[in-house]
Kinemage of the C-alpha trace (Angstrom):
@kinemage 1
@onewidth
@group {chain A} dominant
@subgroup {mainchain}
@vectorlist {calphas} color= white
{ca met a 1} P -14.397 -53.644 74.579
{ca glu a 2} L -13.429 -56.621 76.520
{ca gly a 3} L -10.072 -55.331 76.930
{ca gln a 4} L -11.253 -51.879 78.353
{ca gln a 5} L -13.979 -53.827 80.603
{ca arg a 6} L -10.827 -55.885 82.011
{ca leu a 7} L -8.994 -52.892 82.521
{ca ala a 8} L -11.783 -51.033 84.217
{ca asp a 9} L -12.421 -54.007 86.593
{ca lys a 10} L -8.637 -54.052 87.687
{ca pro a 11} L -8.211 -52.577 91.090
{ca gly a 12} L -6.394 -49.402 90.988
{ca ser a 13} L -7.070 -48.828 87.267
{ca pro a 14} L -9.032 -45.500 86.227
{ca gly a 15} L -12.610 -46.299 86.494
{ca gly a 16} L -11.808 -49.388 88.709
{ca gly a 17} L -13.333 -50.078 92.015
{ca gly a 18} L -10.411 -49.774 94.039
{ca thr a 19} L -7.190 -47.494 94.576
{ca ala a 20} L -3.634 -48.305 94.126
{ca gln a 21} L -1.932 -48.979 97.322
{ca pro a 22} L 1.628 -47.989 97.853
{ca arg a 23} L 4.228 -50.872 97.947
{ca pro a 24} L 5.987 -51.027 101.219
{ca leu a 25} L 9.677 -50.518 100.611
{ca tyr a 26} L 10.818 -53.551 102.591
{ca gly a 27} L 7.666 -55.861 101.950
{ca ala a 28} L 7.488 -59.269 100.472
{ca gln a 29} L 8.307 -58.092 96.936
{ca thr a 30} L 11.684 -56.625 98.270
{ca trp a 31} L 12.608 -59.656 100.159
{ca gly a 32} L 11.598 -61.958 97.048
{ca ala a 33} L 13.730 -60.119 94.747
{ca val a 34} L 16.713 -60.369 97.476
{ca ala a 35} L 16.305 -64.193 97.585
{ca tyr a 36} L 16.376 -64.392 93.654
{ca leu a 37} L 19.524 -62.264 93.160
{ca leu a 38} L 21.274 -64.197 96.106
{ca leu a 39} L 20.235 -67.422 94.695
{ca ser a 40} L 21.107 -66.510 90.902
{ca phe a 41} L 24.695 -67.093 91.639
{ca pro a 42} L 24.419 -70.787 92.604
{ca val a 43} L 21.739 -71.542 89.979
{ca gly a 44} L 23.991 -69.607 87.352
{ca leu a 45} L 26.963 -71.642 88.473
{ca val a 46} L 25.102 -75.067 88.087
{ca gly a 47} L 23.506 -74.217 85.162
{ca phe a 48} L 26.803 -72.765 83.494
{ca val a 49} L 28.801 -75.872 84.508
{ca phe a 50} L 26.383 -78.327 83.107
{ca thr a 51} L 25.664 -76.512 79.870
{ca val a 52} L 29.543 -75.831 79.016
{ca val a 53} L 30.684 -79.419 80.173
{ca val a 54} L 28.152 -81.409 78.283
{ca leu a 55} L 27.924 -79.199 75.175
{ca ser a 56} L 31.481 -78.883 74.883
{ca val a 57} L 32.217 -82.542 75.413
{ca gly a 58} L 29.265 -83.562 73.146
{ca leu a 59} L 30.959 -80.973 70.348
{ca gly a 60} L 34.364 -82.324 70.920
{ca leu a 61} L 33.147 -86.072 70.387
{ca ala a 62} L 30.576 -85.000 67.312
{ca val a 63} L 32.823 -87.151 65.059
{ca thr a 64} L 31.964 -90.227 67.027
{ca val a 65} L 28.768 -91.909 67.427
{ca val a 66} L 28.057 -90.637 70.927
{ca gly a 67} L 28.791 -86.746 70.292
{ca leu a 68} L 25.639 -85.717 68.994
{ca pro a 69} L 23.325 -87.728 71.250
{ca leu a 70} L 25.311 -86.229 74.270
{ca met a 71} L 24.600 -82.601 72.871
{ca ala a 72} L 20.998 -83.649 72.404
{ca leu a 73} L 20.846 -84.879 76.131
{ca gly a 74} L 22.726 -81.695 77.016
{ca leu a 75} L 20.032 -79.426 75.452
{ca leu a 76} L 17.364 -81.621 77.033
{ca gly a 77} L 18.728 -80.795 80.496
{ca cys a 78} L 18.860 -77.020 79.629
{ca arg a 79} L 15.155 -77.275 78.764
{ca ala a 80} L 14.509 -79.050 82.075
{ca leu a 81} L 16.683 -76.421 84.077
{ca ala a 82} L 14.859 -73.554 82.293
{ca thr a 83} L 11.648 -75.212 83.454
{ca met a 84} L 12.887 -74.829 87.141
{ca glu a 85} L 13.967 -71.275 86.302
{ca arg a 86} L 10.955 -70.314 85.183
{ca ala a 87} L 9.149 -71.629 88.417
{ca arg a 88} L 11.781 -69.606 90.513
{ca thr a 89} L 11.207 -66.255 88.470
{ca gly a 90} L 7.438 -66.759 88.930
{ca lys a 91} L 7.819 -67.788 92.651
{ca leu a 92} L 10.300 -64.978 93.590
{ca leu a 93} L 9.597 -62.132 91.318
{ca gly a 94} L 6.240 -62.653 90.418
{ca glu a 95} L 7.025 -62.719 86.528
{ca arg a 96} L 4.788 -65.626 85.083
{ca ile a 97} L 6.753 -67.076 81.718
{ca pro a 98} L 4.640 -69.213 79.961
{ca asp a 99} L 6.188 -72.902 79.188
{ca pro a 100} L 7.150 -73.551 75.533
{ca glu a 101} L 5.424 -76.418 73.614
{ca pro a 102} L 6.468 -80.142 74.481
{ca leu a 103} L 9.070 -80.981 71.926
{ca ser a 104} L 7.691 -82.836 68.592
{ca pro a 105} L 10.005 -84.790 66.812
{ca arg a 106} L 9.065 -84.936 62.925
{ca arg a 107} L 10.779 -88.241 62.411
{ca pro a 108} L 10.175 -91.384 64.594
{ca gly a 109} L 12.739 -93.327 66.804
{ca pro a 110} L 15.821 -92.277 68.470
{ca ala a 111} L 17.645 -90.433 65.646
{ca gly a 112} L 14.540 -88.458 65.213
{ca arg a 113} L 14.525 -87.385 68.684
{ca val a 114} L 18.056 -86.467 68.653
{ca leu a 115} L 17.664 -84.408 65.590
{ca ala a 116} L 14.665 -82.680 67.012
{ca leu a 117} L 16.590 -81.744 70.299
{ca leu a 118} L 19.637 -80.466 68.084
{ca ala a 119} L 17.162 -78.281 66.170
{ca asp a 120} L 15.372 -77.089 69.102
{ca gly a 121} L 15.808 -73.237 69.424
{ca gln a 122} L 14.184 -73.348 72.872
{ca gly a 123} L 17.184 -75.543 74.117
{ca trp a 124} L 19.778 -73.512 72.837
{ca arg a 125} L 18.166 -70.170 74.135
{ca ala a 126} L 18.172 -71.981 77.539
{ca ala a 127} L 21.655 -72.770 77.042
{ca leu a 128} L 22.448 -69.303 76.129
{ca tyr a 129} L 20.690 -67.845 79.266
{ca phe a 130} L 22.557 -70.245 81.667
{ca thr a 131} L 25.773 -69.224 80.209
{ca val a 132} L 25.092 -65.377 80.529
{ca leu a 133} L 23.391 -66.086 84.150
{ca leu a 134} L 26.730 -66.906 85.663
{ca pro a 135} L 28.556 -63.721 85.482
{ca trp a 136} L 25.554 -61.610 85.786
{ca gly a 137} L 24.719 -63.772 88.979
{ca val a 138} L 28.285 -63.196 90.530
{ca phe a 139} L 27.599 -59.357 89.945
{ca thr a 140} L 24.076 -59.311 91.240
{ca phe a 141} L 25.240 -61.586 94.322
{ca ala a 142} L 28.194 -59.096 95.231
{ca val a 143} L 26.248 -55.968 94.994
{ca thr a 144} L 22.989 -57.548 96.737
{ca leu a 145} L 25.241 -58.681 99.645
{ca ala a 146} L 27.058 -55.682 99.836
{ca val a 147} L 23.956 -53.665 99.956
{ca leu a 148} L 22.437 -55.683 102.437
{ca ile a 149} L 25.493 -55.070 104.717
{ca val a 150} L 26.322 -51.464 104.224
{ca gly a 151} L 23.655 -49.806 102.024
{ca trp a 152} L 20.492 -50.688 104.028
{ca pro a 153} L 18.771 -47.485 103.052
{ca val a 154} L 18.808 -47.975 99.273
{ca leu a 155} L 18.185 -51.837 99.504
{ca pro a 156} L 14.830 -51.689 97.760
{ca trp a 157} L 15.814 -49.643 94.730
{ca val a 158} L 18.923 -51.458 94.082
{ca val a 159} L 17.293 -54.959 94.188
{ca his a 160} L 14.288 -53.945 92.358
{ca ser a 161} L 16.643 -52.431 89.676
{ca leu a 162} L 18.829 -55.650 89.195
{ca ala a 163} L 15.659 -57.873 89.492
{ca ala a 164} L 14.092 -55.915 86.510
{ca val a 165} L 17.113 -56.850 84.406
{ca asn a 166} L 16.725 -60.476 85.580
{ca arg a 167} L 13.080 -60.250 84.653
{ca met a 168} L 14.006 -59.164 80.757
{ca leu a 169} L 16.577 -61.640 80.618
{ca ala a 170} L 14.381 -64.514 81.606
{ca thr a 171} L 11.406 -63.383 79.609
{ca ser a 172} L 13.666 -62.790 76.380
{ca leu a 173} L 15.500 -66.193 76.598
{ca leu a 174} L 13.225 -68.459 78.523
{ca ser a 175} L 9.605 -67.734 77.022
{ca pro a 176} L 8.280 -69.331 73.866
{ca ser a 177} L 9.547 -67.363 70.905
{ca ser a 178} L 6.895 -65.533 68.835
{ca leu a 179} L 8.086 -67.536 65.783
{ca ser a 180} L 7.569 -70.834 67.537
{ca glu a 181} L 4.178 -69.594 68.748
{ca arg a 182} L 3.311 -68.527 65.209
{ca val a 183} L 4.357 -71.929 63.833
{ca arg a 184} L 2.287 -73.713 66.561
{ca glu a 185} L -0.680 -71.482 65.459
{ca leu a 186} L -0.229 -72.177 61.811
{ca glu a 187} L -0.187 -75.878 62.350
{ca asp a 188} L -3.516 -75.815 64.256
{ca asp a 189} L -4.820 -73.622 61.564
{ca arg a 190} L -3.552 -76.109 58.862
{ca gly a 191} L -5.413 -79.078 60.760
{ca thr a 192} L -8.619 -77.017 60.793
{ca val a 193} L -8.207 -76.322 57.127
{ca val a 194} L -7.572 -80.070 56.351
{ca asp a 195} L -10.280 -81.210 58.517
{ca thr a 196} L -12.790 -78.839 56.903
{ca ala a 197} L -11.867 -79.758 53.540
{ca ala a 198} L -12.232 -83.634 54.311
{ca ala a 199} L -15.559 -82.777 55.527
{ca asp a 200} L -16.716 -80.856 52.643
{ca leu a 201} L -15.463 -83.618 50.111
{ca arg a 202} L -17.551 -86.212 52.280
{ca arg a 203} L -20.503 -83.764 51.872
{ca ile a 204} L -20.216 -83.662 48.102
{ca glu a 205} L -19.596 -87.312 47.910
{ca arg a 206} L -22.844 -87.877 49.940
{ca asp a 207} L -24.736 -85.405 47.954
{ca leu a 208} L -23.842 -87.049 44.711
{ca his a 209} L -24.445 -90.193 45.758
{ca asp a 210} L -27.795 -89.668 47.385
{ca gly a 211} L -29.040 -87.128 44.592
{ca ala a 212} L -27.957 -86.881 41.190
{ca gln a 213} L -26.195 -90.438 40.996
{ca ala a 214} L -29.436 -92.238 42.166
{ca arg a 215} L -31.344 -90.234 39.838
{ca leu a 216} L -29.225 -90.957 36.959
{ca val a 217} L -29.300 -94.775 37.949
{ca ala a 218} L -33.127 -94.431 38.145
{ca leu a 219} L -33.090 -92.608 34.585
{ca ala a 220} L -30.727 -95.533 33.003
{ca met a 221} L -33.196 -98.204 34.309
{ca asp a 222} L -36.315 -96.436 33.168
{ca leu a 223} L -34.694 -95.980 29.645
{ca gly a 224} L -33.733 -99.676 29.454
{ca leu a 225} L -37.261 -100.464 30.245
{ca ala a 226} L -38.562 -97.979 27.626
{ca lys a 227} L -36.135 -99.454 24.956
{ca glu a 228} L -37.614 -103.019 25.774
{ca lys a 229} L -41.346 -101.735 25.185
{ca leu a 230} L -40.725 -99.491 22.230
{ca thr a 231} L -41.770 -102.156 19.603
{ca glu a 232} L -44.387 -103.810 22.061
{ca asp a 233} L -46.264 -101.124 23.548
{ca pro a 234} L -44.999 -97.497 21.862
{ca glu a 235} L -47.496 -95.511 24.050
{ca ala a 236} L -46.235 -97.109 27.385
{ca ala a 237} L -42.535 -96.358 25.938
{ca ala a 238} L -43.230 -92.686 25.384
{ca ala a 239} L -44.599 -92.206 28.792
{ca met a 240} L -41.779 -93.854 30.214
{ca val a 241} L -39.289 -91.622 27.899
{ca asp a 242} L -41.431 -88.538 29.037
{ca ala a 243} L -40.702 -89.400 32.651
{ca ala a 244} L -37.160 -90.042 32.074
{ca his a 245} L -36.898 -86.499 30.598
{ca gly a 246} L -38.464 -85.111 33.937
{ca glu a 247} L -35.779 -87.070 35.923
{ca val a 248} L -33.005 -85.441 33.647
{ca lys a 249} L -34.227 -81.988 34.532
{ca leu a 250} L -34.211 -82.890 38.379
{ca ala a 251} L -30.721 -84.193 38.029
{ca leu a 252} L -29.684 -81.222 36.185
{ca gln a 253} L -31.118 -78.752 38.833
{ca glu a 254} L -29.574 -80.980 41.692
{ca leu a 255} L -26.066 -80.709 39.876
{ca arg a 256} L -26.458 -76.934 39.291
{ca asp a 257} L -27.280 -76.651 43.276
{ca leu a 258} L -24.204 -78.741 44.097
{ca ala a 259} L -21.969 -76.782 41.679
{ca arg a 260} L -23.265 -73.545 43.446
{ca gly a 261} L -22.207 -75.164 46.698
{ca ile a 262} L -18.795 -75.836 45.470
{ca his a 263} L -18.116 -72.583 43.735
{ca pro a 264} L -20.915 -70.409 42.053
{ca ala a 265} L -20.327 -69.405 38.388
{ca ile a 266} L -21.897 -65.966 39.381
{ca leu a 267} L -19.081 -65.447 41.820
{ca thr a 268} L -16.489 -66.365 39.378
{ca asp a 269} L -17.982 -64.072 36.629
{ca arg a 270} L -19.276 -60.994 38.388
{ca gly a 271} L -17.762 -60.932 42.039
{ca leu a 272} L -19.086 -60.577 45.438
{ca asp a 273} L -21.489 -57.853 44.730
{ca ala a 274} L -23.692 -59.713 42.174
{ca ala a 275} L -23.189 -63.223 43.809
{ca leu a 276} L -24.136 -62.162 47.463
{ca ser a 277} L -27.180 -59.975 45.997
{ca ser a 278} L -28.184 -63.192 44.288
{ca val a 279} L -27.876 -65.125 47.620
{ca ala a 280} L -30.008 -62.228 49.451
{ca thr a 281} L -32.918 -62.877 47.070
{ca arg a 282} L -33.005 -66.652 48.222
{ca cys a 283} L -33.292 -65.656 51.775
{ca thr a 284} L -36.798 -66.173 53.320
{ca ile a 285} L -37.162 -63.540 55.923
{ca pro a 286} L -40.051 -61.233 55.269
{ca gly a 287} L -38.252 -58.165 55.074
{ca gly a 288} L -35.596 -59.169 53.085
{ca val a 289} L -31.828 -58.403 53.138
{ca arg a 290} L -30.312 -55.095 52.261
{ca val a 291} L -26.720 -55.911 50.812
{ca thr a 292} L -24.165 -53.099 50.409
{ca val a 293} L -20.829 -54.073 48.829
{ca ser a 294} L -18.088 -51.377 48.602
{ca leu a 295} L -14.762 -52.702 47.289
{ca pro a 296} L -12.740 -50.934 44.815
{ca thr a 297} L -11.093 -53.956 43.334
{ca arg a 298} L -11.883 -57.825 43.565
{ca pro a 299} L -10.115 -59.719 46.202
{ca ala a 300} L -8.144 -62.717 45.871
{ca ser a 301} L -10.349 -65.773 44.604
{ca ala a 302} L -9.643 -67.663 47.630
{ca ile a 303} L -10.570 -64.800 50.155
{ca glu a 304} L -13.691 -63.985 47.802
{ca gly a 305} L -14.985 -67.621 47.962
{ca ile a 306} L -14.492 -67.726 51.958
{ca ala a 307} L -16.300 -64.302 52.321
{ca tyr a 308} L -19.054 -65.653 49.981
{ca phe a 309} L -19.542 -68.975 51.741
{ca thr a 310} L -19.399 -67.261 55.314
{ca ala a 311} L -22.244 -64.752 54.031
{ca thr a 312} L -24.073 -67.357 52.661
{ca glu a 313} L -23.955 -69.663 55.727
{ca leu a 314} L -24.908 -66.777 58.028
{ca leu a 315} L -27.932 -65.662 56.045
{ca thr a 316} L -29.048 -69.271 55.931
{ca asn a 317} L -28.936 -69.259 59.795
{ca ile a 318} L -31.001 -66.216 59.777
{ca ser a 319} L -33.383 -67.615 57.675
{ca lys a 320} L -33.607 -71.066 59.766
{ca his a 321} L -33.114 -69.888 63.375
{ca ser a 322} L -33.459 -66.128 63.983
{ca his a 323} L -37.214 -65.260 63.305
{ca ala a 324} L -35.765 -62.077 61.808
{ca his a 325} L -37.905 -59.436 59.970
{ca thr a 326} L -35.080 -57.753 58.265
{ca ala a 327} L -31.327 -58.282 57.777
{ca thr a 328} L -28.262 -56.316 56.431
{ca leu a 329} L -24.995 -57.288 55.036
{ca asp a 330} L -22.196 -55.190 54.365
{ca leu a 331} L -19.053 -55.595 52.863
{ca trp a 332} L -15.981 -53.212 52.698
{ca arg a 333} L -12.338 -52.858 52.456
{ca thr a 334} L -10.235 -51.425 55.372
{ca asp a 335} L -6.553 -51.121 54.749
{ca asp a 336} L -5.382 -54.615 54.499
{ca arg a 337} L -8.523 -56.260 55.825
{ca leu a 338} L -11.835 -57.493 53.946
{ca met a 339} L -14.663 -56.522 56.278
{ca leu a 340} L -18.121 -58.490 56.526
{ca gln a 341} L -20.865 -57.644 58.780
{ca val a 342} L -24.425 -59.210 58.860
{ca his a 343} L -26.895 -57.840 61.257
{ca asp a 344} L -30.474 -58.991 61.825
{ca asp a 345} L -33.424 -57.980 64.050
{ca gly a 346} L -33.998 -61.419 65.288
{ca asn a 347} L -34.231 -63.127 68.768
{ca gly a 348} L -30.520 -63.244 69.204
{ca gly a 349} L -28.795 -65.742 71.668
{ca ala a 350} L -26.468 -66.691 68.859
{ca gln a 351} L -23.408 -68.500 70.355
{ca glu a 352} L -20.183 -70.017 69.159
{ca his a 353} L -20.431 -73.125 71.428
{ca pro a 354} L -18.199 -76.392 70.467
{ca gly a 355} L -19.793 -78.399 67.694
{ca ser a 356} L -22.035 -75.748 66.590
{ca gly a 357} L -22.253 -74.356 62.962
{ca leu a 358} L -21.014 -70.988 63.998
{ca ala a 359} L -17.852 -72.810 65.792
{ca gly a 360} L -16.949 -74.464 62.654
{ca leu a 361} L -17.398 -71.229 60.775
{ca ala a 362} L -15.229 -69.349 63.061
{ca asp a 363} L -12.626 -71.961 62.991
{ca arg a 364} L -12.551 -71.673 59.371
{ca ile a 365} L -12.174 -67.695 59.628
{ca arg a 366} L -9.198 -67.948 61.927
{ca ala a 367} L -7.458 -70.679 59.918
{ca val a 368} L -6.739 -67.927 57.398
{ca asp a 369} L -5.549 -65.134 60.032
{ca gly a 370} L -9.074 -63.783 60.097
{ca val a 371} L -11.367 -62.577 63.023
{ca phe a 372} L -14.856 -63.778 63.829
{ca leu a 373} L -17.046 -61.658 66.659
{ca ile a 374} L -20.560 -62.240 67.736
{ca his a 375} L -22.670 -59.774 69.527
{ca ser a 376} L -26.108 -61.419 69.961
{ca pro a 377} L -27.897 -60.783 73.541
{ca his a 378} L -31.056 -62.818 74.058
{ca gly a 379} L -33.795 -60.767 72.802
{ca gly a 380} L -31.541 -59.552 70.079
{ca pro a 381} L -30.543 -57.911 67.724
{ca thr a 382} L -27.477 -60.045 66.457
{ca thr a 383} L -24.504 -58.637 64.550
{ca ile a 384} L -21.597 -60.802 63.454
{ca thr a 385} L -18.569 -59.348 62.064
{ca val a 386} L -15.939 -61.042 60.152
{ca glu a 387} L -12.388 -59.482 59.180
{ca leu a 388} L -10.288 -61.347 56.735
{ca pro a 389} L -6.919 -60.531 55.286
{ca trp a 390} L -6.780 -58.793 52.066
{ca his a 391} L -5.021 -60.382 49.014
{ca thr a 392} L -5.017 -58.627 45.816
{ca arg a 393} L -6.342 -60.776 42.859
{ca ser a 394} L -3.512 -61.785 40.193
{ca ala a 395} L -3.373 -60.020 37.431
{ca gly a 396} L -3.842 -63.002 35.211
{ca arg a 397} L -7.308 -63.939 36.879
{ca ser a 398} L -10.679 -62.198 36.195
């Protein structure tokens, strides 16, 4: 919907507010392309000479101590030249090429930086670009100059055709590769997963320390006192043992609740249908929660756990904040995606602002290549849709 809205808002697009204006044949775009094509020869010459000289000398001296650092310096220079070339392409051709991520050495020190530069795919692609740009720049310079002098009537068509090739060349070699972008996304997601796991461990440690551990310490003290009074005052000792028995029951209940928060037994034994139905019965909204689960098989345990805890947290939020009367929870599979949708008729206004519970939930979903969407206008209703990748459960696991 957002993409369709953005498309409708563009001037000249179907349904937009404006109409497309024809480009003037000899307008600013044409002269920008002419300037770009004429400058490609000197730019290509400088880039080619720098790239070939520095890299070839560095390769020739690779057996010495200065060879590899010289090659790394050459690749760093190619990166810098590529930055200027992206700016030139954006200024004269209107093609905005995103900058790659800054180089981040995996090892500290000069040696780590040299190794990172030598393994930098962006630097090698920039070197290839300037190697190709010189012969292509000579050709475009000659053609553009000739058309300027003797082929004036066809100038716009010629320069725009040549500029289109330059756009393709610059975009394919100077923009960040899809692999590097994917690696960056996975590194960000890994950081989110690590932070979430650390937060969960701290929560479990806090719950154990403040809950069951404190009760067990008190229980040990009560039993010690009861043992001392066993011969002197049997009735008081029996009362203390009876109180300790109650403390044992409370400690066991807290441990069960904590275990359910880590991974409930019903989810392991019976799957999402039974587990989510159990969660729905504990939801405190007046009209209850209608649960519909339509899964041909059980997904992998990791995905199953994420879906369970996501649904649990969303239903908890509905109970606490939405003032809803009824809610529905639907879970189904579509192709290679596990779909979860939670709808309530509450007040709405749910937002994924930084630091909120929904933002943390969304980060965890996206960390596993999932999608988290909120539709919650003020006044309601609220619909939250979650997509998770479907992974089939291993045959050896129930």
